[in-house]
N, C-alpha and C positions, 0 to 999 in steps of 0.2 A: 504494500500500500504506500502511496506517495504521502509525503508530509504536507501538513498545512501549518500556518502560523497563527497562533492565538495571542492577541494583545490583551494584557491585564490592566487593571485600573491605574497602576503606577507607571504605565507606559512600557514596562518590560514585556518581552516576547518569549513565547514557548513554541518549539516545534514539536508537533504531535502527529500521530498517525491519523490519516483521514478516516473518519468513521468513529473516532474516539468520542466518549460522552463528556458531558459537563463534569460528572463525578470523576472521570479519569483525569481531567485537567486538575481538579482539586487535589487528587492524590499525587499528581506530579509536583504540585506546589509543596505539599506536606501531608503526612498521614493523618495528622490531627484535623486539618481542614477537610480532608477527604471524608473522614467519618462524620464530620459535622454538617456536611452538605445536605441542604434541603431541596434546593432548586438552583437555577442559574438565570442570568440575564445575558442573552446573546444578541449583540447588535441592537440593544435597547428593548428586546422582547423577553418577557418572563417565560421561562420554559422549564420542563421537567428535568431533573438531574440526569435522567437517562437519555436526554436529547442527544442525537448524534451530530457531530460537527463535520461538515463535508467541504467547507470553504474557509479561507482566511476570515477571521472574525474577531470582534472584541467580546470578552467574556468577563462577567462579574459573578463570583460565587456567592450564593445566598445561604446564610446560616440563620440560626435563631436570633442572632444579634443584628441582622440586616434589616433595613427599613422595609424591604420587600416582603419580609417573612410574614408580617401581619396579613398581607393580601393572600398569601398562600394558605395561611390558617383559615381565613374567612371563606376562601373558595371551598375548602374542605367542610366548613360549617354549613355552607349552602347545600352540599351533598347530604350531610346529616339531616338537614331539614327535609330534603326531597325524599329520603328514605323513610323518615318518620311520617311524612304526609301520605306516601303511597301505602304504607302499612295500615293507616287509618282510613284512607280513601283509595282503594285499589284502582278505581276507574280514573283517577286524576292523571292527566297527561302533562308531561313536563316540556317546557320550552327551553329557556336559558336561565342560568343562575350564576351570574358573575360576582366577584368581590367589588366593593366600592370603597371610597375614601372613609366612610363611616361604618361599613359593615358588609352586607351582601343583600341581594334580593333573588327571588326565584319567580319567574313567570309561569303560571300553570293555568290549565283549563279543565273543564269537566267536573268541577267541584265548587260548591258554595261554602265559603268559610266565614266564621264569625269569631268573636272574642273567645268563646268557650273552646272552639276548635284550636285556636292558637295556643291556649293554655295546655290542652291535652297533647298537642304536637310538641310543644316545648318540653313537657315532662318526658316524653319518649326520647327526644333528642338528648336530654341529660343522661338517660339510661344507656343510649348508644355510645355516648362519650365515655361514661364510666366503664363500659364493657371493653374499651380500648381495642376495637377491631382493627386489624391490619388494613391499610388502604393500598391496594395493589393495582398497578397499571397492567392492563391486558390488551393485547392487540388482536382484533378480530377482522376477518375478511370483510370487504365492502359488501359482498353478497349477504353475509350473515347479518351485518348491521342493518341492511335494508329490510331483511326479514324480521328482525327484532322490532323495528319501528314501523312496520307496515301500516299500523293504524294511528300513527302519530305524525301528522303533516308538518309539525314544526321541526322535529328531528330529521325528517326526510328533507326538508328545506335546507337544513344545515349541511346534511350530507351532499346536497347538490350544489352548495355555494362554498362555504368555508372549507369543507373537506372534499371539494370536487376533485376527482382524479386520484385521491389518496386510496391506497390499498396496500396494506391493511390500515384500519383506523383504530384509534386508541379509546379504550373504555377504562373507567376506574371502578373497582369492585371492593365492597366492604360488606361483610356479614351476608354474602350471597346476593346483595342488591348491587345493581350496576347502572352506570350512566355514561353515555357518549360524551367524551370530554378530552380536551388537549392538555388539561392540567395547568400548572403543577399542583400537587397536594402534599400535605404532611404525611409522615409514615403511618400514623394510626390515628383513630378518632380520639384517643386519650390525650393527644397533644393539644386539643382544644380545651383551654382552661375554663372558659365561661361563655355562655350564649344567652341571647335574649331575642325573642320575636317582638317586633316593635309595632307594626301596623300593616293594614291591607289597603291597597289602592288598585285602580284600574290602569291598564296599559295597553297599547296597541302592539301587535306583533310587528317587529322591525321598526317600531316608532312611527308607523304610517297609519293614519286614521282611517284609511280605506281598507285596512286589514282587520283581522279578528281582534275583538277585545278580550284581553286576558286578565286574570287576577294576579296582581303582583304582591308578594309577601316580602316585607322588609324585615331584616334582622341584623344583629351584630354579634361579634365574637371577639374575645380577647384571650390573652394568655393566662389571666388570673381574675379572680373575683374582684379584687381591689380595683383593677383597671376598668372592669365593667361598671363597678359602682361609681367611679369617678366620671365615666362617660354618661351614665344615666343622670347623675346630678347635673352635669353641664347641659344635658338635653332638657331637663326640666327648667333650668335657668333660661335656655334658649326659647322655650315656649312662652315664658313670661315676657321676654324681650322681643317676641315675634313682631316684626314691623306691621304685619296685617292687624294684629290685635291692638298695638299701640296706635296704628293709623286710625282705627275707629275711636279709641278712647280719647285721643288728642285732636280728633277731627282734622286729620292731615290730608287724606285722600280716600277715594273709594273706587271700586271697579264693579259697578252694578251690572247685573245680567242684561238689563234693557239696553245698555250702550254697547255691549259686545265684549268678548273676553280679551284680556291683554291690553285694554285701552283705558288707562287710569285717568280719573278725574281728580285734579288737585283742588282742594278746598282752600279758602283764604289762608288758613294756618299753614298748610303745606306749601302754597305758592309763596308765602312770605319767606320760608326757608329757602326755596329755590331761587328767589330773587337775590337773596344775600349770597348764595353760592355763585350765581351768575356774576354778580357785581365783583366778587373776589377774583374770579378767574379772568374776567374782563379787565380788571386792573392790572393783573400780571401780564396780560397780552399787550395792554397799552404801553407798559414799561418797556417791552421788547419790540415795539414798533410794528405790531401786527395791524393790518388793515382789515376792518370788519366788512364782511360781505353777507349776502343773503341769497339763498337759492330756493326755488319753489319745491313743493312737496311732490310734484308730478312732472315726469319727463316722458318724451317719446322714447320707446324702447330702442330706437336707433342709437341713443346715447349709451345705453347699457350694453348694446352689442359692440360698440366701438371701444368701450372701456374693458370689455371682457367679463363684466359682471353677469351679463345675461346667460352666458354659458355656465357660470359657476353658481348663480343665485336664483335662476328662474323659478325653481321649485319653491323658493322661500320668498318670492315677490308677490305683491298684490297687483294683478294686471287688470286693465280696463280696456274695453273697446270703445273708442270715441270716433264717431263718423267713419267707421271701418278702418280706423288706424289704431294700433296698439300703443297704450301708454302704461307706465308702471310707477307706483309710489316708490320713492327712492329708498333703497336699502342702505345707501351710503351717501355721504356728501362729496367725496373726493372727485367724481367725474364732473360735477358742477364747478368745482374750484379749478380743475384743470382746464375746463372750457373758458372760464373767466381769464385765466392766464393766457390762453391761446388767442384771445381777442386783442392782445397788445403786442407791441414790438419792443423787444427788450435787448439791452446791452449788458455786458458783463458788469458795468458800473451800477446797474439797477438791482442786481441780485445781491443778497437773497430777497425774494418777494415772499411776504408772509401774509396768509389769509387766515382769518378766524371766523367761526360761525357757531352759535349754539343751534345746531341744526337738527330738526325732527326727522327721524328715519323710521322705516316700517319693515319688519321682517315677519313673515308668516310662519311662526313657530307652530309645532304641533300643539293642539289644545291641551293634551295631557302633560306637556312640558311647561305650560304657563304656570307661574307661581308668584303671586303678589307683584312686587316691583322688581324682583330678581330676574324674571324672564317675562317679557311682555311683547306685544305686537308693535306698539308705538313707543319710541323712546328718543331722548335728546342726547346728542354727543357734544361735548365741548371741543369741537373739532378745530384743529389747526393744520394747515398744509403749507409747507415751505418749498420754494423752488430755488435750488442752490447749485452753485458750481461744485463739481465733485471734490475739489480740493478744500472746500469750505465745510464739508460734512462734519468733521470732528468739532469744529468751532461752534457750529449751530446746535449740534446734539448736546454739547457741554452746557450751553445756555438753557436748553430745554430741561436737562437733568436738574439744573439749579432751580428751575420753576417747579418741577415735580417735588424736589426736596422741600421747598417752601410749603407746598400743599401738605405733604406728609407731616412736617413739623407743626404746622398750624393746627392740625386735627389730632396730633399726638397718636398717630397710627403706626403700629409696627408693620413691617413689610418684608417681603422677600423679592429678590431680583433675579432674573434669568436672561441670558443672552441666547436667543434662538437663531440657529445657523441654517445654512442652505439646505432646503429639502430636496428630495429626489427629483421632483418635477419643479423646474424653475426656469426663469429667463435671465439673460445676461451672461457675459463672459466670465470664465474662471477668474480672470484678473480683477474684474470689477468686484466680484463677490469677495475675493480674498482681501482686497483693499478695504471694502466696506466693513467686513467682519473685524478686521484689524483695527479700524478706526473706532468702532463701537467698543471693542475690548479696551482700547487705550483710554477712552472716556471713562469707563467704569474703573479702571485701575488708577487713573489720575485722581479720581474722586475717592479713592481708597474704599470702594464699595464692594462688599462681599456679593458674589453672584454665582449661580449655577450655569453650566452650559447645557442647553437643551438641543442636542444634535438633531438636525433635520426638522426642527419645529418652526423655522422661519416661514414667512409668507412666500408664495411662489415668486413674488416680485422683489423680495429683498429681505435681509436679516432684520432683527428687531430686538429691542430691550423691553421686557415685560415686567410690570410690578404687580404683586399680589398683596392685598391688604390682609392683615390679621386682626380680627376684632377682639373685643373684650373676652370672648369665650374661646379664643384660639382657633376660630374658623377662618379659612382662607377664601378671599374673593378677588376676582380679576379687577385690576385697577388701571392706572396710567400705562401708556405704551408709547414707544418711539419706534417707527418703522421706516426703513429706507425702501424706496420704490424706483426700480429701473424700468418697469413695465408700462406704467401709465404715460410717462413722457414719450415713450416710443410709440404707443398706440395713438396718441393724440398729436404726434409729430411736433412736440413742443421744442422750442429752440430759443437761443439768445446769440447775439453777436459777440464773439470773443475779442481779445486784444489783437488777434491776428486778422480781424475782419472776416473770419469764417463763421459759419453757423455751427453751434454746439448744442448738445442735448443736456438740459439740466437734470439733476436728480431731485425727485420729489420726496419730501419727508412728511409722513403722517404722524401726528401726535395728539394725544388727549391727556389732559392733566388730571381729570377725574375718571375717565372712561365714559360711562354714560351717567347722566344725572340720576336716572331712576335707580340704578344699582348703587351708586354712591350714596344717595339719599337713604336707601334701605340699610346700607352699612352703618351710616351715622345714627339712624333711629335705634338700631339694635346695639351698636357699640356703646352709645350713651344711655341706653335704656330710656329713650325719650327725653332725657335731661340735657337738652341742647345747651351748648355754650351761650352765654348771654347775648353775644352778637348775632347768633343765629335764631334764638328763641322767638317764636311767633309773638309771644307776650313777654316783655322783659321785666316789667314791674307791675305789681297789682297793689293798689292803695286800698286799705281796709279801714273805713271809718268805724269807730267804736259804736256810734249811734247816728241816726239820721241827721242830728244837729251838726255833725262834723263833715257832712258831705260837701258843703260849700268850701271848706278848707281843703278837702281832698281835690276838688276841682281847681282850686287856686294852685295847688302844688303841680297838678297835671299840666295846666296851661302855662304857668309862669316859669316853672323850673325844669319841667321834664318834657317839654313839647317836642324835643328832637328824638324822643324814644317811644317805644311801643308800650303805652301805659293804659291800663284799664282801672276802673273804680268798681269795687264790689259794693253795690248800693242796695243789695237785698237785705231785708230785715232779719238777718241771722245773728246769732251770737258770734263774738269775735273768734271763739274756738272753732266754730263750724267754718267761718270764712278762711281761717288759717289752714284748716284741713283740706278745704276745696282747692285752695291755691297750691298746696303741696301736691295734691292728686293731679292737678293740671300741670305740674312740673314747672311752675313759674320761678325764675331764678331769684327774684327779690320781692318781698312783701314789705309795705310801709304801713304800720299800724298808727293811726292818728286818732286821738281822743281829745278831751278838753285840755289836759295838761300839755300835750304836744301843740295844740292850736294856740294856747296862751303863750307858750315859749317860742313858737315859730320853729319847732323841731319835728323830727319823726323818730319812731322806733323802727329799726331795720331788722328784718328777719330774712334769712336765706332758706333755700329748700332743704338744707341740711339741718335746720332747726336751731342754728346759731342765732343769737339775738344781741342787739346793742340798743340801749335807750338813749334819748336826748342827743340825737345826731343832728348836726347842722345840715340843713337841706342842701346848701351849696357844696359842702364837703362831700356829701353822697353823690350829688350830680357830677362833680368833677371826677370822682373815682369811676362812676359809671361810664363817663365819656372815655376815660383812659382804657378801661376794661374792654369796651366795645372796639375802640380804635386799634388796640393792640391784639385783639382777638384772643383773649384769655380762654383757656379750655373750661375752667370752672369759675363760678362766682367766688370772688376772693376779698370782698370788702371787709368781711368779718374775721379774716384770718389774723 
């Protein structure tokens, strides 16, 4: 057998026999690693430890200490669920059961499930785990697999698509039960330390609403009971912070059935927050010399064909027939900005040209994937597009990264950064890609920023830097992005005149400082648990008169001293205690209690939403602090610190 070369994570190389397995590679490195091997990652794909290597490749060995191990364990937990389900409901047909970031799910049909079923199935899962059955990979002929699943259209579909042409195909067997699967899995059911079935939902086969509706059962698994308990506690906290729940309680937004799915309506409170977010990012754009533009919601599809989006996004676009001509709601703003640039004549002296737009876009997500503000049909991007000379890429990206850093610091958000490199399908020369990736890498390293390399995850038109927010509960959400684009300028034949008086092609940079307003708004609601920083809060101050006699003084304070802020007066005939409780429930940053003593002295008693209090406060002193707190965008009310 001829040798192949395996590249390890540290860059070292091993020559091994073609056909060796991932486990063989581990034993070549050392006997201890070999015996600890659970699975492998080959060229970025998680595989069974028995996976044979037939070409030069990059290999990472997965052990119980690896990040990928939890996915392997959860995949095995999905099989334990499926076994327990079919023991209780033999007629249940299995579709797919993958691991997820928070656990696993399994799509099934032919059975109606309720909470009592989940409880009984979970109890049987624990018995299967305690029995510590061996999980064995078995290869069966394609003919045998087709016979086994003759009455299961979903497994047959998998055999005809993902496993098309494979013979034999792999099954995993435990306690006499089997499932068609590529793996990988842990060695035995006993390695699964703790499991919990979470909820039931509906799902479409292959995510297509034209296909069968299946029952999706969600669960999770961990290596220990303590890890599961921590997860469940965080999950309960997440329910309390759920932006849909807080959106109703704080009257921020709604998505009523009558208006259609995925189409949020922002109420006055929610729009106030959005306007502050827009003003903040618009100010950052002003500082960097962006020109503000506006593009319509609707374009002829000729534009989308020219940009290439029609080929890639037509299934996700809302299309309309207008006088026998096809139009589409825009899924992106960039073709409009490229068209604006194309209307001008540009010299190298004019570049970079920077356009900004808070642009509404529309993408026809599957209904089953819509969820609050995290995934919608209509959303707004704080879009920016720059047209630059290739040699200016690094300089412009550095400035964009500084803008993004200011956003992250302002909201005190933790984040992770990734550099996504050239995918298999891409446009542009090797030289351009190598230069662009090198420039982005230099920007990250000059900023002393930790980042991961996501091989092959760049856009087809260029590499990118992606930011992911981490909220107060440790969950990760897509956020700001900087993307280089060689494709759009080529398709639109964009050009500028260089110093040599020749026509040159600019590079287009796509960037968003928030991502989308909808998802960023959602992150803020849940991250702050509805307790917005004072500068963002829909209501910044609530004045609480002790009696009706003090209402005129409250109005004087509102109009004379606090007219530049969002201030309300609680004039209902409630007790002071009830007024304080309501303001606290409404998450108002500051409350000013005013009675006869305060009115006589011309002062206020200041309370914040953390229940700290100070009496006899000079009104102008409070106003000056409030002005500074808002202007400096403090994260928490801090007058009473």
